[in-house]
C-alpha positions in Angstrom: -37.0 -18.0 45.0 -38.5 -21.3 45.9 -39.9 -22.9 49.0 -39.3 -26.4 50.3 -42.0 -29.1 50.2 -41.4 -32.8 50.6 -38.6 -35.3 50.0 -38.7 -37.1 46.6 -36.3 -39.8 45.3 -33.1 -38.8 43.6 -32.7 -40.6 40.2 -29.3 -41.8 39.1 -29.5 -39.4 36.1 -29.8 -36.5 38.6 -26.2 -36.9 39.6 -23.5 -35.9 37.2 -19.9 -37.1 37.7 -17.4 -34.3 38.3 -20.0 -31.6 38.7 -21.3 -30.0 41.8 -24.5 -31.5 43.2 -27.4 -29.0 42.5 -29.3 -30.1 45.7 -28.7 -31.4 49.2 -29.2 -35.2 49.4 -30.8 -37.0 52.4 -31.7 -40.5 53.4 -35.3 -41.6 54.0 -35.1 -40.4 57.6 -34.0 -36.9 56.4 -30.4 -37.3 57.6 -28.1 -35.2 55.4 -25.8 -37.4 53.3 -24.4 -34.8 50.8 -24.4 -31.1 50.9 -25.3 -29.1 47.9 -22.2 -28.3 45.8 -20.4 -31.6 46.7 -18.7 -33.1 43.7 -19.3 -36.9 43.1 -16.2 -38.3 41.5 -16.9 -42.0 40.9 -19.6 -44.5 39.7 -18.9 -46.6 42.8 -19.8 -43.7 45.0 -23.1 -43.3 43.1 -23.8 -47.0 43.5 -23.4 -46.8 47.3 -25.6 -43.8 47.6 -28.4 -45.3 45.5 -28.3 -48.5 47.6 -28.8 -46.4 50.7 -31.8 -44.6 49.2 -31.2 -41.0 48.2 -33.7 -38.2 48.4 -33.8 -34.4 47.8 -36.3 -31.7 48.8 -38.9 -31.1 46.1 -39.3 -27.4 45.4 -42.0 -25.4 43.8 -41.6 -21.9 42.4 -43.4 -19.1 44.2 -46.1 -17.6 42.0 -45.2 -14.2 40.5 -48.8 -13.5 39.2 -51.0 -10.8 40.7 -53.9 -11.3 43.1 -56.6 -13.8 42.4 -60.0 -12.8 41.2 -62.6 -15.4 42.2 -62.2 -18.6 40.3 -60.3 -17.2 37.3 -57.2 -19.4 37.6 -56.5 -23.0 37.1 -55.8 -25.3 40.1 -52.1 -25.6 39.4 -51.7 -21.8 39.2 -53.6 -21.2 42.5 -51.4 -20.2 45.4 -51.2 -22.4 48.5 -50.2 -21.6 52.0 -47.8 -24.2 53.5 -47.3 -24.7 57.2 -46.0 -27.3 59.6 -48.7 -28.8 61.9 -48.6 -31.4 64.7 -50.1 -34.7 63.7 -52.7 -34.2 66.4 -54.0 -31.1 64.5 -54.9 -33.2 61.5 -57.6 -35.0 63.5 -57.8 -38.1 61.3 -60.9 -40.1 61.9 -61.7 -43.8 61.2 -62.7 -44.2 57.6 -60.7 -41.2 56.3 -58.9 -41.9 53.1 -55.1 -41.6 52.8 -52.8 -42.0 49.9 -49.5 -43.9 50.1 -46.7 -43.2 47.7 -43.5 -45.3 48.0 -40.3 -43.2 48.5 -38.3 -45.3 46.1 -36.6 -44.4 42.8 -38.8 -45.2 39.8 -41.9 -45.9 41.9 -44.7 -43.4 41.2 -47.8 -45.5 41.9 -50.1 -44.4 44.7 -52.4 -46.5 46.8 -55.5 -45.5 48.7 -56.0 -46.8 52.2 -58.4 -46.0 55.0 -57.7 -45.0 58.6 -58.6 -47.7 61.2 -57.4 -45.8 64.2 -54.5 -44.0 65.9 -52.3 -45.3 68.7 -50.6 -42.1 70.0 -47.7 -41.9 70.0 -46.9 -45.3 68.6 -48.6 -45.9 65.3 -51.3 -45.1 62.8 -53.4 -48.1 61.7 -54.7 -48.2 58.1 -56.1 -50.8 55.8 -53.7 -52.6 53.4 -53.7 -51.2 49.9 -55.7 -53.1 47.2 -55.6 -52.7 43.4 -58.4 -54.2 41.4 -59.4 -56.1 44.5 -55.9 -57.7 44.9 -53.7 -57.1 47.9 -50.5 -55.2 47.3 -47.3 -56.5 48.9 -45.9 -54.0 51.4 -42.5 -54.6 53.0 -41.9 -53.8 56.7 -39.5 -50.9 57.1 -40.4 -49.3 53.8 -41.0 -45.5 53.9 -44.0 -43.8 52.2 -45.1 -40.3 51.6 -48.6 -40.2 53.0 -51.2 -37.6 51.9 -54.4 -36.8 53.8 -57.3 -34.3 53.8 -58.2 -32.4 56.9 -60.6 -29.5 56.9 -59.3 -26.9 54.4 -55.9 -28.6 54.2 -54.2 -31.2 52.1 -51.5 -32.7 54.4 -48.5 -34.8 53.8 -46.0 -36.6 56.0 -43.5 -39.5 55.9 -44.3 -42.7 57.6 -42.5 -46.1 57.8 -44.2 -49.5 57.7 -43.8 -50.8 61.3 -45.7 -54.0 60.6 -47.9 -55.5 57.9 -50.6 -57.7 59.3 -52.8 -60.2 57.5 -55.0 -61.4 60.4 -57.8 -60.9 61.2 -57.8 -58.9 58.0 -55.0 -57.1 56.1 -53.9 -53.9 57.7 -50.7 -51.8 58.3 -49.1 -50.2 61.3 -47.5 -46.9 60.2 -45.0 -45.0 62.3 -46.5 -42.1 64.2 -45.3 -38.8 62.5 -43.9 -36.0 64.6 -45.4 -33.4 62.2 -47.1 -32.9 58.9 -46.8 -30.4 56.1 -50.2 -28.8 55.3 -51.2 -26.9 52.1 -54.4 -24.9 52.4 -57.0 -25.4 49.7 -57.8 -22.0 48.3 -61.2 -21.0 47.0 -59.8 -20.8 43.5 -58.6 -24.4 43.5 -61.0 -26.4 41.2 -62.1 -29.8 40.2 -63.5 -30.8 36.8 -67.3 -31.6 36.9 -70.3 -32.3 34.9 -73.3 -31.0 36.9 -76.7 -30.0 35.5 -77.8 -26.7 36.8 -81.2 -24.9 37.0 -80.9 -21.1 36.8 -83.5 -18.9 38.5 -83.9 -15.1 38.4 -84.4 -14.9 42.2 -84.5 -17.2 45.2 -88.2 -18.2 44.7 -88.5 -16.9 41.2 -89.1 -18.6 37.9 -86.5 -20.8 36.1 -84.9 -18.6 33.4 -82.4 -21.1 32.0 -80.3 -24.2 32.5 -76.6 -25.1 32.1 -73.8 -27.4 33.0 -71.0 -26.8 35.5 -67.8 -28.0 33.9 -65.5 -27.1 36.9 -66.2 -26.2 40.4 -64.6 -24.9 43.6 -65.8 -23.7 47.0 -65.8 -20.2 45.6 -67.6 -20.6 42.4 -67.9 -22.5 39.1 -67.6 -22.3 35.3 -70.9 -23.0 33.6 -71.8 -23.7 30.0 -75.3 -22.8 28.8 -77.0 -22.8 25.4 -78.7 -19.5 26.3 -77.5 -16.2 27.7 -78.9 -16.4 31.2 -77.5 -13.1 32.4 -75.0 -10.3 32.1 -71.7 -9.6 34.0 -72.2 -8.6 37.6 -75.8 -9.8 37.6 -76.9 -12.1 40.5 -78.7 -15.4 39.7 -79.9 -18.3 41.8 -78.5 -21.8 41.0 -80.0 -25.2 42.0 -77.9 -28.4 41.5 -76.9 -31.6 43.1 -73.3 -32.5 43.9 -72.5 -36.2 44.1 -69.2 -37.8 45.3 -69.3 -41.6 45.7 -72.3 -42.3 47.9 -72.6 -38.7 49.1 -75.1 -36.4 47.7 -75.8 -32.7 48.5 -78.4 -30.4 47.1 -77.2 -26.8 46.6 -79.2 -23.7 46.1 -77.1 -20.6 46.2 -77.0 -17.0 44.8 -74.2 -16.6 42.3 -72.7 -13.4 40.8 -71.7 -13.5 37.1 -68.1 -12.4 37.1 -67.2 -13.3 33.4 -69.2 -13.9 30.2 -67.8 -15.5 27.0 -68.2 -18.2 24.5 -66.5 -21.6 24.0 -67.1 -25.0 22.5 -68.3 -27.8 24.7 -66.9 -31.4 24.6 -69.1 -32.1 21.6 -67.9 -29.1 19.6 -71.1 -27.1 20.1 -70.8 -23.3 20.6 -72.0 -22.4 24.1 -72.3 -19.4 26.3 -69.7 -19.5 29.2 -70.2 -17.9 32.6 -67.7 -17.5 35.4 -69.7 -17.6 38.6 -69.0 -16.6 42.2 -71.0 -18.4 44.8 -72.7 -16.8 47.8 -72.2 -18.3 51.2 -72.5 -22.1 51.1 -73.6 -24.3 54.0 -70.9 -26.2 55.8 -72.1 -29.5 54.3 -72.1 -28.0 50.8 -68.6 -26.7 51.2 -67.3 -30.0 52.6 -68.5 -32.1 49.6 -67.1 -29.6 47.1 -63.8 -29.5 49.0 -63.7 -33.3 48.9 -64.1 -33.1 45.1 -61.2 -30.7 44.9 -59.2 -32.9 47.2 -59.7 -36.0 45.2 -58.7 -34.1 42.1 -55.6 -32.8 43.7 -54.5 -36.2 44.9 -55.1 -37.6 41.4 -53.1 -34.9 39.7 -50.4 -34.1 42.3 -46.9 -34.5 41.0 
């Protein structure tokens, strides 16, 4: 089985003449153009459809793996929980980062913009996209897939460019969405990292080692260390700084060793490897780590 996600462009190569269509096809406003199983019989018919802009629902297979153990699975294997939310529930604030992806065949680039404000129920105002400091041309009427981060969710919705303005500075009016699709970030969803860690044998105890976190999530981390700082199921205390852009957060937390092994680091040196499960983090600590995961998801999302 599979579950629906978002509309993605249909490529010409996805349609085979004389064969049943393996998906339902929609226009950019999600109006059904062709039912699944319809047979397209001519190149001219394909030309007309491609000129209209043709989209299908992207699907992802449901995971068949067993339950998660803390932080033992890669981000793309972690389960997500999808739901439909009202746009009001996303609670975007001025300065929040969004990602725009054109819903056009062959266009896979993504542009980062920032929220200026919301004019309910008329439009969402965002900054105009820039690449290397240069303004990107955006056509009025063009439809984009917009991704956003809200609390524990990565959200996505379609929006049309109502108006591109250049004065008093470049900004865009996006259409106000009726709803958004939200995918919950699970504790097991990780981001790569390179964070130096001090390891202590208790909260106020002596430092018994050091290491480097090579990936991190709100639930735990994978740490390389030149020394064996503990055994499986032992509790240690970790001290480290998490930095994201101009944000910095000091973290001191208990961590239970859930896995012990060996691996080579990025320089080929043999290291001890520890799978760690964090204790309860402060809200500010969880938020900065979730932002790291969010940025990684946006970068690597298909």
